[in-house]
Every structure is written in structure tokens, then in C-alpha cells.
PDB file of N, H, CA, C and O in Angstrom:
ATOM      1  N   MET A   1       6.143  25.061 -49.453  1.00  0.00           N
ATOM      2  CA  MET A   1       6.393  25.654 -48.141  1.00  0.00           C
ATOM      3  C   MET A   1       7.906  25.855 -47.999  1.00  0.00           C
ATOM      4  O   MET A   1       8.695  24.927 -48.176  1.00  0.00           O
ATOM      5  N   ASP A   2       8.268  27.050 -47.688  1.00  0.00           N
ATOM      6  H   ASP A   2       7.627  27.804 -47.545  1.00  0.00           H
ATOM      7  CA  ASP A   2       9.698  27.313 -47.576  1.00  0.00           C
ATOM      8  C   ASP A   2      10.214  26.967 -46.180  1.00  0.00           C
ATOM      9  O   ASP A   2       9.445  26.680 -45.263  1.00  0.00           O
ATOM     10  N   SER A   3      11.492  27.003 -46.054  1.00  0.00           N
ATOM     11  H   SER A   3      12.117  27.236 -46.799  1.00  0.00           H
ATOM     12  CA  SER A   3      12.166  26.607 -44.818  1.00  0.00           C
ATOM     13  C   SER A   3      11.754  27.480 -43.630  1.00  0.00           C
ATOM     14  O   SER A   3      11.604  26.988 -42.512  1.00  0.00           O
ATOM     15  N   LEU A   4      11.577  28.753 -43.877  1.00  0.00           N
ATOM     16  H   LEU A   4      11.699  29.153 -44.786  1.00  0.00           H
ATOM     17  CA  LEU A   4      11.187  29.678 -42.806  1.00  0.00           C
ATOM     18  C   LEU A   4       9.777  29.356 -42.297  1.00  0.00           C
ATOM     19  O   LEU A   4       9.504  29.413 -41.098  1.00  0.00           O
ATOM     20  N   GLU A   5       8.896  29.018 -43.237  1.00  0.00           N
ATOM     21  H   GLU A   5       9.119  28.971 -44.210  1.00  0.00           H
ATOM     22  CA  GLU A   5       7.516  28.672 -42.864  1.00  0.00           C
ATOM     23  C   GLU A   5       7.495  27.354 -42.084  1.00  0.00           C
ATOM     24  O   GLU A   5       6.750  27.216 -41.114  1.00  0.00           O
ATOM     25  N   GLN A   6       8.307  26.396 -42.507  1.00  0.00           N
ATOM     26  H   GLN A   6       8.912  26.508 -43.295  1.00  0.00           H
ATOM     27  CA  GLN A   6       8.392  25.114 -41.790  1.00  0.00           C
ATOM     28  C   GLN A   6       8.924  25.323 -40.377  1.00  0.00           C
ATOM     29  O   GLN A   6       8.404  24.755 -39.416  1.00  0.00           O
ATOM     30  N   THR A   7       9.946  26.131 -40.262  1.00  0.00           N
ATOM     31  H   THR A   7      10.368  26.593 -41.042  1.00  0.00           H
ATOM     32  CA  THR A   7      10.512  26.426 -38.946  1.00  0.00           C
ATOM     33  C   THR A   7       9.472  27.107 -38.064  1.00  0.00           C
ATOM     34  O   THR A   7       9.349  26.797 -36.879  1.00  0.00           O
ATOM     35  N   SER A   8       8.732  28.030 -38.649  1.00  0.00           N
ATOM     36  H   SER A   8       8.831  28.281 -39.612  1.00  0.00           H
ATOM     37  CA  SER A   8       7.691  28.733 -37.901  1.00  0.00           C
ATOM     38  C   SER A   8       6.610  27.761 -37.433  1.00  0.00           C
ATOM     39  O   SER A   8       6.146  27.850 -36.296  1.00  0.00           O
ATOM     40  N   ASN A   9       6.211  26.843 -38.294  1.00  0.00           N
ATOM     41  H   ASN A   9       6.587  26.771 -39.218  1.00  0.00           H
ATOM     42  CA  ASN A   9       5.204  25.833 -37.922  1.00  0.00           C
ATOM     43  C   ASN A   9       5.722  24.922 -36.815  1.00  0.00           C
ATOM     44  O   ASN A   9       4.999  24.584 -35.877  1.00  0.00           O
ATOM     45  N   MET A  10       6.981  24.533 -36.944  1.00  0.00           N
ATOM     46  H   MET A  10       7.568  24.807 -37.706  1.00  0.00           H
ATOM     47  CA  MET A  10       7.566  23.685 -35.904  1.00  0.00           C
ATOM     48  C   MET A  10       7.609  24.428 -34.568  1.00  0.00           C
ATOM     49  O   MET A  10       7.291  23.854 -33.527  1.00  0.00           O
ATOM     50  N   LEU A  11       7.992  25.673 -34.598  1.00  0.00           N
ATOM     51  H   LEU A  11       8.250  26.140 -35.445  1.00  0.00           H
ATOM     52  CA  LEU A  11       8.050  26.458 -33.367  1.00  0.00           C
ATOM     53  C   LEU A  11       6.658  26.618 -32.764  1.00  0.00           C
ATOM     54  O   LEU A  11       6.503  26.574 -31.544  1.00  0.00           O
ATOM     55  N   ASP A  12       5.650  26.804 -33.606  1.00  0.00           N
ATOM     56  H   ASP A  12       5.776  26.841 -34.597  1.00  0.00           H
ATOM     57  CA  ASP A  12       4.269  26.893 -33.114  1.00  0.00           C
ATOM     58  C   ASP A  12       3.855  25.598 -32.431  1.00  0.00           C
ATOM     59  O   ASP A  12       3.238  25.623 -31.365  1.00  0.00           O
ATOM     60  N   ARG A  13       4.196  24.455 -33.047  1.00  0.00           N
ATOM     61  H   ARG A  13       4.697  24.434 -33.913  1.00  0.00           H
ATOM     62  CA  ARG A  13       3.850  23.157 -32.444  1.00  0.00           C
ATOM     63  C   ARG A  13       4.585  22.940 -31.132  1.00  0.00           C
ATOM     64  O   ARG A  13       4.012  22.437 -30.167  1.00  0.00           O
ATOM     65  N   VAL A  14       5.857  23.323 -31.100  1.00  0.00           N
ATOM     66  H   VAL A  14       6.323  23.732 -31.884  1.00  0.00           H
ATOM     67  CA  VAL A  14       6.645  23.196 -29.866  1.00  0.00           C
ATOM     68  C   VAL A  14       6.047  24.083 -28.780  1.00  0.00           C
ATOM     69  O   VAL A  14       5.914  23.668 -27.629  1.00  0.00           O
ATOM     70  N   GLN A  15       5.688  25.308 -29.158  1.00  0.00           N
ATOM     71  H   GLN A  15       5.797  25.645 -30.093  1.00  0.00           H
ATOM     72  CA  GLN A  15       5.106  26.231 -28.184  1.00  0.00           C
ATOM     73  C   GLN A  15       3.773  25.699 -27.661  1.00  0.00           C
ATOM     74  O   GLN A  15       3.483  25.800 -26.469  1.00  0.00           O
ATOM     75  N   GLN A  16       2.970  25.137 -28.552  1.00  0.00           N
ATOM     76  H   GLN A  16       3.205  25.055 -29.520  1.00  0.00           H
ATOM     77  CA  GLN A  16       1.692  24.564 -28.143  1.00  0.00           C
ATOM     78  C   GLN A  16       1.921  23.388 -27.190  1.00  0.00           C
ATOM     79  O   GLN A  16       1.237  23.261 -26.175  1.00  0.00           O
ATOM     80  N   ARG A  17       2.862  22.554 -27.517  1.00  0.00           N
ATOM     81  H   ARG A  17       3.417  22.657 -28.342  1.00  0.00           H
ATOM     82  CA  ARG A  17       3.164  21.383 -26.678  1.00  0.00           C
ATOM     83  C   ARG A  17       3.692  21.812 -25.312  1.00  0.00           C
ATOM     84  O   ARG A  17       3.344  21.218 -24.291  1.00  0.00           O
ATOM     85  N   ILE A  18       4.526  22.835 -25.298  1.00  0.00           N
ATOM     86  H   ILE A  18       4.809  23.317 -26.127  1.00  0.00           H
ATOM     87  CA  ILE A  18       5.041  23.346 -24.022  1.00  0.00           C
ATOM     88  C   ILE A  18       3.880  23.863 -23.174  1.00  0.00           C
ATOM     89  O   ILE A  18       3.844  23.633 -21.965  1.00  0.00           O
ATOM     90  N   GLY A  19       2.938  24.555 -23.799  1.00  0.00           N
ATOM     91  H   GLY A  19       2.968  24.742 -24.781  1.00  0.00           H
ATOM     92  CA  GLY A  19       1.759  25.027 -23.074  1.00  0.00           C
ATOM     93  C   GLY A  19       0.951  23.878 -22.495  1.00  0.00           C
ATOM     94  O   GLY A  19       0.485  23.953 -21.358  1.00  0.00           O
ATOM     95  N   GLU A  20       0.784  22.812 -23.275  1.00  0.00           N
ATOM     96  H   GLU A  20       1.163  22.751 -24.199  1.00  0.00           H
ATOM     97  CA  GLU A  20       0.069  21.624 -22.797  1.00  0.00           C
ATOM     98  C   GLU A  20       0.802  20.982 -21.626  1.00  0.00           C
ATOM     99  O   GLU A  20       0.182  20.567 -20.647  1.00  0.00           O
ATOM    100  N   LEU A  21       2.116  20.903 -21.732  1.00  0.00           N
ATOM    101  H   LEU A  21       2.620  21.240 -22.527  1.00  0.00           H
ATOM    102  CA  LEU A  21       2.917  20.303 -20.659  1.00  0.00           C
ATOM    103  C   LEU A  21       2.841  21.138 -19.376  1.00  0.00           C
ATOM    104  O   LEU A  21       2.771  20.588 -18.278  1.00  0.00           O
ATOM    105  N   ILE A  22       2.854  22.451 -19.518  1.00  0.00           N
ATOM    106  H   ILE A  22       2.911  22.899 -20.410  1.00  0.00           H
ATOM    107  CA  ILE A  22       2.747  23.325 -18.345  1.00  0.00           C
ATOM    108  C   ILE A  22       1.378  23.136 -17.681  1.00  0.00           C
ATOM    109  O   ILE A  22       1.277  23.057 -16.457  1.00  0.00           O
ATOM    110  N   ALA A  23       0.326  23.065 -18.509  1.00  0.00           N
ATOM    111  H   ALA A  23       0.409  23.130 -19.503  1.00  0.00           H
ATOM    112  CA  ALA A  23      -1.016  22.844 -17.960  1.00  0.00           C
ATOM    113  C   ALA A  23      -1.089  21.499 -17.235  1.00  0.00           C
ATOM    114  O   ALA A  23      -1.688  21.398 -16.164  1.00  0.00           O
ATOM    115  N   ARG A  24      -0.484  20.477 -17.818  1.00  0.00           N
ATOM    116  H   ARG A  24       0.003  20.559 -18.688  1.00  0.00           H
ATOM    117  CA  ARG A  24      -0.474  19.152 -17.184  1.00  0.00           C
ATOM    118  C   ARG A  24       0.323  19.181 -15.885  1.00  0.00           C
ATOM    119  O   ARG A  24      -0.081  18.572 -14.894  1.00  0.00           O
ATOM    120  N   LEU A  25       1.441  19.880 -15.884  1.00  0.00           N
ATOM    121  H   LEU A  25       1.769  20.374 -16.688  1.00  0.00           H
ATOM    122  CA  LEU A  25       2.249  20.016 -14.679  1.00  0.00           C
ATOM    123  C   LEU A  25       1.449  20.693 -13.569  1.00  0.00           C
ATOM    124  O   LEU A  25       1.481  20.252 -12.420  1.00  0.00           O
ATOM    125  N   ASP A  26       0.733  21.764 -13.910  1.00  0.00           N
ATOM    126  H   ASP A  26       0.707  22.122 -14.843  1.00  0.00           H
ATOM    127  CA  ASP A  26      -0.102  22.449 -12.920  1.00  0.00           C
ATOM    128  C   ASP A  26      -1.156  21.499 -12.358  1.00  0.00           C
ATOM    129  O   ASP A  26      -1.399  21.469 -11.151  1.00  0.00           O
ATOM    130  N   GLN A  27      -1.778  20.724 -13.247  1.00  0.00           N
ATOM    131  H   GLN A  27      -1.581  20.749 -14.227  1.00  0.00           H
ATOM    132  CA  GLN A  27      -2.800  19.764 -12.820  1.00  0.00           C
ATOM    133  C   GLN A  27      -2.203  18.721 -11.873  1.00  0.00           C
ATOM    134  O   GLN A  27      -2.797  18.396 -10.844  1.00  0.00           O
ATOM    135  N   LEU A  28      -1.037  18.204 -12.223  1.00  0.00           N
ATOM    136  H   LEU A  28      -0.555  18.467 -13.059  1.00  0.00           H
ATOM    137  CA  LEU A  28      -0.391  17.184 -11.385  1.00  0.00           C
ATOM    138  C   LEU A  28       0.040  17.757 -10.038  1.00  0.00           C
ATOM    139  O   LEU A  28      -0.034  17.068  -9.021  1.00  0.00           O
ATOM    140  N   GLU A  29       0.487  19.002 -10.021  1.00  0.00           N
ATOM    141  H   GLU A  29       0.548  19.562 -10.847  1.00  0.00           H
ATOM    142  CA  GLU A  29       0.868  19.632  -8.758  1.00  0.00           C
ATOM    143  C   GLU A  29      -0.350  19.788  -7.848  1.00  0.00           C
ATOM    144  O   GLU A  29      -0.267  19.531  -6.647  1.00  0.00           O
ATOM    145  N   GLN A  30      -1.479  20.209  -8.417  1.00  0.00           N
ATOM    146  H   GLN A  30      -1.547  20.419  -9.393  1.00  0.00           H
ATOM    147  CA  GLN A  30      -2.702  20.337  -7.630  1.00  0.00           C
ATOM    148  C   GLN A  30      -3.148  18.979  -7.093  1.00  0.00           C
ATOM    149  O   GLN A  30      -3.533  18.855  -5.931  1.00  0.00           O
ATOM    150  N   GLU A  31      -3.089  17.960  -7.956  1.00  0.00           N
ATOM    151  H   GLU A  31      -2.776  18.061  -8.900  1.00  0.00           H
ATOM    152  CA  GLU A  31      -3.470  16.616  -7.534  1.00  0.00           C
ATOM    153  C   GLU A  31      -2.536  16.110  -6.439  1.00  0.00           C
ATOM    154  O   GLU A  31      -2.985  15.501  -5.469  1.00  0.00           O
ATOM    155  N   ASN A  32      -1.256  16.360  -6.593  1.00  0.00           N
ATOM    156  H   ASN A  32      -0.892  16.855  -7.382  1.00  0.00           H
ATOM    157  CA  ASN A  32      -0.272  15.935  -5.605  1.00  0.00           C
ATOM    158  C   ASN A  32      -0.536  16.609  -4.258  1.00  0.00           C
ATOM    159  O   ASN A  32      -0.503  15.957  -3.214  1.00  0.00           O
ATOM    160  N   ASN A  33      -0.798  17.912  -4.289  1.00  0.00           N
ATOM    161  H   ASN A  33      -0.825  18.441  -5.137  1.00  0.00           H
ATOM    162  CA  ASN A  33      -1.102  18.630  -3.050  1.00  0.00           C
ATOM    163  C   ASN A  33      -2.356  18.079  -2.388  1.00  0.00           C
ATOM    164  O   ASN A  33      -2.408  17.922  -1.168  1.00  0.00           O
ATOM    165  N   SER A  34      -3.361  17.789  -3.197  1.00  0.00           N
ATOM    166  H   SER A  34      -3.319  17.916  -4.188  1.00  0.00           H
ATOM    167  CA  SER A  34      -4.599  17.222  -2.669  1.00  0.00           C
ATOM    168  C   SER A  34      -4.343  15.853  -2.038  1.00  0.00           C
ATOM    169  O   SER A  34      -4.849  15.558  -0.956  1.00  0.00           O
ATOM    170  N   LEU A  35      -3.562  15.027  -2.714  1.00  0.00           N
ATOM    171  H   LEU A  35      -3.150  15.266  -3.593  1.00  0.00           H
ATOM    172  CA  LEU A  35      -3.251  13.695  -2.184  1.00  0.00           C
ATOM    173  C   LEU A  35      -2.425  13.773  -0.900  1.00  0.00           C
ATOM    174  O   LEU A  35      -2.621  12.977   0.018  1.00  0.00           O
ATOM    175  N   ARG A  36      -1.506  14.728  -0.841  1.00  0.00           N
ATOM    176  H   ARG A  36      -1.346  15.374  -1.587  1.00  0.00           H
ATOM    177  CA  ARG A  36      -0.715  14.888   0.391  1.00  0.00           C
ATOM    178  C   ARG A  36      -1.608  15.310   1.564  1.00  0.00           C
ATOM    179  O   ARG A  36      -1.459  14.811   2.680  1.00  0.00           O
ATOM    180  N   ALA A  37      -2.528  16.225   1.299  1.00  0.00           N
ATOM    181  H   ALA A  37      -2.650  16.629   0.392  1.00  0.00           H
ATOM    182  CA  ALA A  37      -3.445  16.664   2.350  1.00  0.00           C
ATOM    183  C   ALA A  37      -4.318  15.497   2.808  1.00  0.00           C
ATOM    184  O   ALA A  37      -4.552  15.323   4.004  1.00  0.00           O
ATOM    185  N   ARG A  38      -4.794  14.705   1.860  1.00  0.00           N
ATOM    186  H   ARG A  38      -4.604  14.846   0.889  1.00  0.00           H
ATOM    187  CA  ARG A  38      -5.620  13.538   2.210  1.00  0.00           C
ATOM    188  C   ARG A  38      -4.810  12.532   3.017  1.00  0.00           C
ATOM    189  O   ARG A  38      -5.313  11.948   3.977  1.00  0.00           O
ATOM    190  N   GLN A  39      -3.559  12.333   2.627  1.00  0.00           N
ATOM    191  H   GLN A  39      -3.150  12.807   1.847  1.00  0.00           H
ATOM    192  CA  GLN A  39      -2.706  11.400   3.358  1.00  0.00           C
ATOM    193  C   GLN A  39      -2.503  11.877   4.797  1.00  0.00           C
ATOM    194  O   GLN A  39      -2.560  11.075   5.729  1.00  0.00           O
ATOM    195  N   GLU A  40      -2.268  13.170   4.979  1.00  0.00           N
ATOM    196  H   GLU A  40      -2.222  13.821   4.221  1.00  0.00           H
ATOM    197  CA  GLU A  40      -2.098  13.704   6.328  1.00  0.00           C
ATOM    198  C   GLU A  40      -3.353  13.478   7.159  1.00  0.00           C
ATOM    199  O   GLU A  40      -3.270  13.120   8.334  1.00  0.00           O
ATOM    200  N   THR A  41      -4.516  13.688   6.546  1.00  0.00           N
ATOM    201  H   THR A  41      -4.583  13.978   5.591  1.00  0.00           H
ATOM    202  CA  THR A  41      -5.778  13.459   7.245  1.00  0.00           C
ATOM    203  C   THR A  41      -5.916  11.997   7.638  1.00  0.00           C
ATOM    204  O   THR A  41      -6.297  11.684   8.766  1.00  0.00           O
ATOM    205  N   LEU A  42      -5.606  11.103   6.706  1.00  0.00           N
ATOM    206  H   LEU A  42      -5.296  11.357   5.790  1.00  0.00           H
ATOM    207  CA  LEU A  42      -5.731   9.672   6.991  1.00  0.00           C
ATOM    208  C   LEU A  42      -4.741   9.216   8.058  1.00  0.00           C
ATOM    209  O   LEU A  42      -5.076   8.374   8.891  1.00  0.00           O
ATOM    210  N   VAL A  43      -3.538   9.759   8.043  1.00  0.00           N
ATOM    211  H   VAL A  43      -3.267  10.444   7.366  1.00  0.00           H
ATOM    212  CA  VAL A  43      -2.550   9.403   9.063  1.00  0.00           C
ATOM    213  C   VAL A  43      -3.036   9.846  10.439  1.00  0.00           C
ATOM    214  O   VAL A  43      -2.902   9.114  11.420  1.00  0.00           O
ATOM    215  N   ALA A  44      -3.603  11.051  10.504  1.00  0.00           N
ATOM    216  H   ALA A  44      -3.712  11.646   9.708  1.00  0.00           H
ATOM    217  CA  ALA A  44      -4.126  11.549  11.783  1.00  0.00           C
ATOM    218  C   ALA A  44      -5.310  10.702  12.245  1.00  0.00           C
ATOM    219  O   ALA A  44      -5.415  10.371  13.426  1.00  0.00           O
ATOM    220  N   GLU A  45      -6.199  10.352  11.318  1.00  0.00           N
ATOM    221  H   GLU A  45      -6.114  10.621  10.358  1.00  0.00           H
ATOM    222  CA  GLU A  45      -7.343   9.500  11.668  1.00  0.00           C
ATOM    223  C   GLU A  45      -6.872   8.142  12.164  1.00  0.00           C
ATOM    224  O   GLU A  45      -7.410   7.605  13.132  1.00  0.00           O
ATOM    225  N   ARG A  46      -5.868   7.590  11.498  1.00  0.00           N
ATOM    226  H   ARG A  46      -5.431   8.025  10.711  1.00  0.00           H
ATOM    227  CA  ARG A  46      -5.345   6.288  11.901  1.00  0.00           C
ATOM    228  C   ARG A  46      -4.753   6.365  13.316  1.00  0.00           C
ATOM    229  O   ARG A  46      -4.974   5.476  14.138  1.00  0.00           O
ATOM    230  N   ALA A  47      -4.008   7.422  13.583  1.00  0.00           N
ATOM    231  H   ALA A  47      -3.828   8.144  12.915  1.00  0.00           H
ATOM    232  CA  ALA A  47      -3.417   7.573  14.915  1.00  0.00           C
ATOM    233  C   ALA A  47      -4.508   7.638  15.979  1.00  0.00           C
ATOM    234  O   ALA A  47      -4.377   7.047  17.051  1.00  0.00           O
ATOM    235  N   THR A  48      -5.578   8.357  15.676  1.00  0.00           N
ATOM    236  H   THR A  48      -5.684   8.837  14.806  1.00  0.00           H
ATOM    237  CA  THR A  48      -6.702   8.446  16.614  1.00  0.00           C
ATOM    238  C   THR A  48      -7.337   7.077  16.822  1.00  0.00           C
ATOM    239  O   THR A  48      -7.641   6.697  17.953  1.00  0.00           O
ATOM    240  N   LEU A  49      -7.537   6.341  15.744  1.00  0.00           N
ATOM    241  H   LEU A  49      -7.291   6.650  14.826  1.00  0.00           H
ATOM    242  CA  LEU A  49      -8.148   5.014  15.848  1.00  0.00           C
ATOM    243  C   LEU A  49      -7.254   4.038  16.610  1.00  0.00           C
ATOM    244  O   LEU A  49      -7.744   3.225  17.393  1.00  0.00           O
ATOM    245  N   VAL A  50      -5.950   4.119  16.382  1.00  0.00           N
ATOM    246  H   VAL A  50      -5.552   4.780  15.746  1.00  0.00           H
ATOM    247  CA  VAL A  50      -5.024   3.246  17.118  1.00  0.00           C
ATOM    248  C   VAL A  50      -5.099   3.556  18.610  1.00  0.00           C
ATOM    249  O   VAL A  50      -5.125   2.647  19.439  1.00  0.00           O
ATOM    250  N   GLN A  51      -5.133   4.844  18.946  1.00  0.00           N
ATOM    251  H   GLN A  51      -5.112   5.583  18.273  1.00  0.00           H
ATOM    252  CA  GLN A  51      -5.225   5.234  20.351  1.00  0.00           C
ATOM    253  C   GLN A  51      -6.538   4.743  20.969  1.00  0.00           C
ATOM    254  O   GLN A  51      -6.547   4.202  22.075  1.00  0.00           O
ATOM    255  N   ARG A  52      -7.633   4.934  20.252  1.00  0.00           N
ATOM    256  H   ARG A  52      -7.626   5.374  19.354  1.00  0.00           H
ATOM    257  CA  ARG A  52      -8.930   4.476  20.775  1.00  0.00           C
ATOM    258  C   ARG A  52      -8.955   2.963  20.930  1.00  0.00           C
ATOM    259  O   ARG A  52      -9.533   2.441  21.884  1.00  0.00           O
ATOM    260  N   ASN A  53      -8.326   2.258  19.993  1.00  0.00           N
ATOM    261  H   ASN A  53      -7.856   2.682  19.219  1.00  0.00           H
ATOM    262  CA  ASN A  53      -8.259   0.807  20.073  1.00  0.00           C
ATOM    263  C   ASN A  53      -7.469   0.368  21.304  1.00  0.00           C
ATOM    264  O   ASN A  53      -7.866  -0.563  22.004  1.00  0.00           O
ATOM    265  N   GLU A  54      -6.362   1.037  21.559  1.00  0.00           N
ATOM    266  H   GLU A  54      -6.040   1.793  20.990  1.00  0.00           H
ATOM    267  CA  GLU A  54      -5.552   0.710  22.739  1.00  0.00           C
ATOM    268  C   GLU A  54      -6.325   0.986  24.028  1.00  0.00           C
ATOM    269  O   GLU A  54      -6.262   0.205  24.978  1.00  0.00           O
ATOM    270  N   GLU A  55      -7.050   2.097  24.052  1.00  0.00           N
ATOM    271  H   GLU A  55      -7.102   2.731  23.280  1.00  0.00           H
ATOM    272  CA  GLU A  55      -7.860   2.413  25.232  1.00  0.00           C
ATOM    273  C   GLU A  55      -8.941   1.360  25.451  1.00  0.00           C
ATOM    274  O   GLU A  55      -9.178   0.934  26.581  1.00  0.00           O
ATOM    275  N   ALA A  56      -9.592   0.942  24.376  1.00  0.00           N
ATOM    276  H   ALA A  56      -9.399   1.287  23.458  1.00  0.00           H
ATOM    277  CA  ALA A  56     -10.623  -0.100  24.479  1.00  0.00           C
ATOM    278  C   ALA A  56     -10.011  -1.417  24.948  1.00  0.00           C
ATOM    279  O   ALA A  56     -10.593  -2.114  25.779  1.00  0.00           O
ATOM    280  N   ARG A  57      -8.838  -1.756  24.417  1.00  0.00           N
ATOM    281  H   ARG A  57      -8.364  -1.190  23.743  1.00  0.00           H
ATOM    282  CA  ARG A  57      -8.165  -2.988  24.828  1.00  0.00           C
ATOM    283  C   ARG A  57      -7.835  -2.945  26.323  1.00  0.00           C
ATOM    284  O   ARG A  57      -8.008  -3.936  27.032  1.00  0.00           O
ATOM    285  N   SER A  58      -7.364  -1.805  26.786  1.00  0.00           N
ATOM    286  H   SER A  58      -7.223  -1.000  26.209  1.00  0.00           H
ATOM    287  CA  SER A  58      -7.041  -1.666  28.212  1.00  0.00           C
ATOM    288  C   SER A  58      -8.285  -1.829  29.073  1.00  0.00           C
ATOM    289  O   SER A  58      -8.248  -2.490  30.110  1.00  0.00           O
ATOM    290  N   ARG A  59      -9.389  -1.221  28.639  1.00  0.00           N
ATOM    291  H   ARG A  59      -9.418  -0.684  27.796  1.00  0.00           H
ATOM    292  CA  ARG A  59     -10.629  -1.347  29.416  1.00  0.00           C
ATOM    293  C   ARG A  59     -11.117  -2.795  29.456  1.00  0.00           C
ATOM    294  O   ARG A  59     -11.568  -3.277  30.495  1.00  0.00           O
ATOM    295  N   VAL A  60     -11.024  -3.479  28.326  1.00  0.00           N
ATOM    296  H   VAL A  60     -10.657  -3.088  27.482  1.00  0.00           H
ATOM    297  CA  VAL A  60     -11.465  -4.877  28.271  1.00  0.00           C
ATOM    298  C   VAL A  60     -10.564  -5.736  29.153  1.00  0.00           C
ATOM    299  O   VAL A  60     -11.056  -6.598  29.882  1.00  0.00           O
ATOM    300  N   GLU A  61      -9.259  -5.514  29.095  1.00  0.00           N
ATOM    301  H   GLU A  61      -8.860  -4.814  28.503  1.00  0.00           H
ATOM    302  CA  GLU A  61      -8.344  -6.280  29.945  1.00  0.00           C
ATOM    303  C   GLU A  61      -8.625  -6.017  31.419  1.00  0.00           C
ATOM    304  O   GLU A  61      -8.566  -6.937  32.235  1.00  0.00           O
ATOM    305  N   ALA A  62      -8.930  -4.769  31.766  1.00  0.00           N
ATOM    306  H   ALA A  62      -8.978  -4.022  31.103  1.00  0.00           H
ATOM    307  CA  ALA A  62      -9.255  -4.439  33.158  1.00  0.00           C
ATOM    308  C   ALA A  62     -10.539  -5.149  33.581  1.00  0.00           C
ATOM    309  O   ALA A  62     -10.627  -5.663  34.696  1.00  0.00           O
ATOM    310  N   MET A  63     -11.526  -5.178  32.699  1.00  0.00           N
ATOM    311  H   MET A  63     -11.454  -4.761  31.793  1.00  0.00           H
ATOM    312  CA  MET A  63     -12.783  -5.881  33.029  1.00  0.00           C
ATOM    313  C   MET A  63     -12.532  -7.373  33.224  1.00  0.00           C
ATOM    314  O   MET A  63     -13.078  -7.988  34.140  1.00  0.00           O
ATOM    315  N   ILE A  64     -11.706  -7.946  32.361  1.00  0.00           N
ATOM    316  H   ILE A  64     -11.262  -7.447  31.617  1.00  0.00           H
ATOM    317  CA  ILE A  64     -11.398  -9.372  32.491  1.00  0.00           C
ATOM    318  C   ILE A  64     -10.723  -9.639  33.827  1.00  0.00           C
ATOM    319  O   ILE A  64     -11.053 -10.616  34.499  1.00  0.00           O
ATOM    320  N   GLU A  65      -9.783  -8.787  34.222  1.00  0.00           N
ATOM    321  H   GLU A  65      -9.515  -7.993  33.676  1.00  0.00           H
ATOM    322  CA  GLU A  65      -9.117  -8.959  35.518  1.00  0.00           C
ATOM    323  C   GLU A  65     -10.114  -8.847  36.671  1.00  0.00           C
ATOM    324  O   GLU A  65     -10.057  -9.628  37.620  1.00  0.00           O
ATOM    325  N   ARG A  66     -11.026  -7.879  36.589  1.00  0.00           N
ATOM    326  H   ARG A  66     -11.073  -7.245  35.818  1.00  0.00           H
ATOM    327  CA  ARG A  66     -12.046  -7.750  37.648  1.00  0.00           C
ATOM    328  C   ARG A  66     -12.928  -8.980  37.708  1.00  0.00           C
ATOM    329  O   ARG A  66     -13.262  -9.459  38.792  1.00  0.00           O
ATOM    330  N   LEU A  67     -13.310  -9.497  36.538  1.00  0.00           N
ATOM    331  H   LEU A  67     -13.039  -9.108  35.657  1.00  0.00           H
ATOM    332  CA  LEU A  67     -14.133 -10.710  36.514  1.00  0.00           C
ATOM    333  C   LEU A  67     -13.385 -11.904  37.107  1.00  0.00           C
ATOM    334  O   LEU A  67     -13.967 -12.707  37.837  1.00  0.00           O
ATOM    335  N   LYS A  68     -12.102 -12.016  36.792  1.00  0.00           N
ATOM    336  H   LYS A  68     -11.630 -11.364  36.199  1.00  0.00           H
ATOM    337  CA  LYS A  68     -11.303 -13.105  37.368  1.00  0.00           C
ATOM    338  C   LYS A  68     -11.225 -12.972  38.876  1.00  0.00           C
ATOM    339  O   LYS A  68     -11.308 -13.958  39.608  1.00  0.00           O
ATOM    340  N   THR A  69     -11.063 -11.725  39.332  1.00  0.00           N
ATOM    341  H   THR A  69     -10.996 -10.924  38.737  1.00  0.00           H
ATOM    342  CA  THR A  69     -10.997 -11.484  40.774  1.00  0.00           C
ATOM    343  C   THR A  69     -12.313 -11.843  41.439  1.00  0.00           C
ATOM    344  O   THR A  69     -12.325 -12.475  42.495  1.00  0.00           O
ATOM    345  N   LEU A  70     -13.415 -11.448  40.832  1.00  0.00           N
ATOM    346  H   LEU A  70     -13.405 -10.935  39.974  1.00  0.00           H
ATOM    347  CA  LEU A  70     -14.735 -11.786  41.380  1.00  0.00           C
ATOM    348  C   LEU A  70     -14.953 -13.295  41.377  1.00  0.00           C
ATOM    349  O   LEU A  70     -15.517 -13.849  42.321  1.00  0.00           O
ATOM    350  N   GLU A  71     -14.511 -13.945  40.330  1.00  0.00           N
ATOM    351  H   GLU A  71     -14.053 -13.495  39.563  1.00  0.00           H
ATOM    352  CA  GLU A  71     -14.651 -15.395  40.214  1.00  0.00           C
ATOM    353  C   GLU A  71     -13.853 -16.107  41.299  1.00  0.00           C
ATOM    354  O   GLU A  71     -14.318 -17.088  41.879  1.00  0.00           O
ATOM    355  N   ASN A  72     -12.657 -15.613  41.568  1.00  0.00           N
ATOM    356  H   ASN A  72     -12.279 -14.817  41.097  1.00  0.00           H
ATOM    357  CA  ASN A  72     -11.787 -16.244  42.578  1.00  0.00           C
ATOM    358  C   ASN A  72     -12.276 -15.973  43.988  1.00  0.00           C
ATOM    359  O   ASN A  72     -12.067 -16.807  44.869  1.00  0.00           O
ATOM    360  N   THR A  73     -12.919 -14.839  44.238  1.00  0.00           N
ATOM    361  H   THR A  73     -13.089 -14.161  43.523  1.00  0.00           H
ATOM    362  CA  THR A  73     -13.378 -14.526  45.590  1.00  0.00           C
ATOM    363  C   THR A  73     -14.777 -15.049  45.842  1.00  0.00           C
ATOM    364  O   THR A  73     -15.213 -15.108  46.992  1.00  0.00           O
ATOM    365  N   GLY A  74     -15.486 -15.426  44.803  1.00  0.00           N
ATOM    366  H   GLY A  74     -15.132 -15.378  43.869  1.00  0.00           H
ATOM    367  CA  GLY A  74     -16.879 -15.834  44.954  1.00  0.00           C
ATOM    368  C   GLY A  74     -16.996 -17.275  45.103  1.00  0.00           C
ATOM    369  O   GLY A  74     -18.104 -17.793  45.242  1.00  0.00           O
TER     370      GLY A  74
END
């Protein structure tokens, strides 16, 4: 195998590897975008749950106060 053929083979391998790396990069970018979208969804869901939890806590505290008031007046 002469030097030109070796160089050509090396360039083919480099080109193939670059193609593989580009494909992997595309895959990782898609995965990253998907994970970011999922994270945004989860953050929004968490905010909703925190708000609902606070509302429930307020209602329970209000009920406890009403019960205490009824207990003291009864």
C-alpha cells in the first residue's frame, strides 16, 4: 500500500468518524431539547402543586380557627 492510498484510507476513516460525531451531536441536541421541554413542564406542574398546597393549607387553617371559635363559644 503506497503512501497516497494510506492517506486516502485515513481521510475516509476521519470522514466517517466526523459523520458519526455529527449524527451523535444531532441526537444529543434533540435529547437536550426534549429534556428542557420536560423540565419546563415539570417546573410548571410543581408551581401549580405548590399553589394548590398553599390554598389547601389556608383552608385547613381557616377551618381550625372556626372550630376553635365554636369550641370557645359553645
